[in-house]
N, C-alpha and C positions, 0 to 999 in steps of 0.2 A: 721677744724678737732676737733670734740668733743669727750668727754669721757663719756660713759653711764654705765660704770662699775668701780669697784674699781681697781685702778692701784697701784701695790705694792710699787713703788717708791714714790707715793704721801702719803702713810700711815705713813711715818716716817720723815716728814718735821721737820726742826728746823730753828730757827731764823738765817738769813743770807743765806739760800738756795735760789736758783734761780728757780722760777716757770715759766715754759713755758706757754704762753698764745696764742701762734700761732705755727703752725707746722714748721715754719722756725727757731724756737728757741727763738724768741723775747719774753720777759716776764718782770717780776718784782721780787723784793727781798722780802722774808718773813721778816717782821718787828716785828710782835707780833704774838705769838702763845700760846694760852691757850687751852690745850686739852679739847675736847668736849664742847668748849665755844666760842672761838674767833680766827679768822685768819685775819691778816692785811698784805697786800702786797703793795708794792709801789716802786716808783723810784724818784730820784732827779737828774736831768741832771747835777748838779754840783758835784755829788758824784757817778759817774758810776764806776762799778767794771770792770776792764779790762778782756777781754775774754768773757763777757756776751753780749747778744744782747738785745737792748732796742727798744721801739717803737719810741722814740723821738730823732731824730738827730736835734739838735738846734745849731744855731751859738753861739760862745763863749760869745757874747754880751747879751744873754738872757738866761733864765732858765725856766724849766717846772718841777713842782713837782706834783706827783699824788699819791693818796692813795686809796685803795679799801679794805673795811672791810666786814667781814661776822661774825655775832654774832648769836649764838643759845641761845634762852631764854626758860627755862622750863615754861610751862603754867599749871594752876590748872587742875587736871584731867589726867595728864600724857602726854599731848600734848607738842609740841614745836613750837616756832616761829623763823623763820630765818629773821634777819634784815641785809640788805645789804646797804652799803653806798659807794658813790664814790665822791671823791673831787679832783679837779685839779686846780692848780694855775699856772700862767705864768707871766713873766715880760714884755711881749710885750706892748708897749705903742701906737703902730700904730693901728688906728681903723680898717684898712683893715686886718692886721694880726690877730687882736682880733676876727674879724668876721669869718675869716677862721678857727681859732682854735675852736671857738664855734661850727661851723658847721662840722668841721673835727673831734672833740673829743666828745663834749657834746651831740649833737643830735644822732650820731650813738651809743654812749654808752647807752643812754637812751633806744633806740629801742632794742639793744642787751640785756640789763639787763631785760627788761620786758619779753622777750621770755625765757631767761635763768631761771628766777625765776619761771615761769610757768612750765617749764620742770622739774626743781628741785622738785617742789611741787608734780607733777604727779609721778615722780620716787620715791620720799619718801613715797608716798601713795601706792606704789606697782604696778603702771602701767609699764609693760615692754616696753623697748625702741621700740621694733618691733611694738607694738600697737599704739605708738605715731607717727609712720611713720618716725622715725628718722634714722633707720638703713635699 
C-alpha cells in the first residue's frame, strides 16, 4: 500500500509519533524531525512502545536496531537533493541467522529503496502517479 499524494495525518508529525510502513500498521517511531530538512525514523527491539506494531519480533536473547533517514539538501540554482540512508544492526552471532537477516532485511530493503527513490524523484518532478502506472 503506497501513498502518492499528501496525507493530512503525515503533515503534522512530531518526535515520538508512530509512522506506519505497512498497511497492517507495522512501522517505526519518529526519532528526529527538522521541518523541511530531515526525518529519521527507527526502532530498537529493546525499547518497543506497547500497543505499536513493529516489523521485528525477536527473541529476548537478541536485539535489532534500525534507522531510516531522509535529508533534503538545497542545491545551487534552487534545486534540492534527497539523501536516504538505512542502517540496521543486530546481535545475532549465529552465521545462519546472520545470513537470513542479510537476505531478509538488507537485500529487500535495497531493492525497495531503489524503486521508492525513483518514484519520489518522478513525483517531485511533476509526473502524476497515473502516468507512472502506479494507480
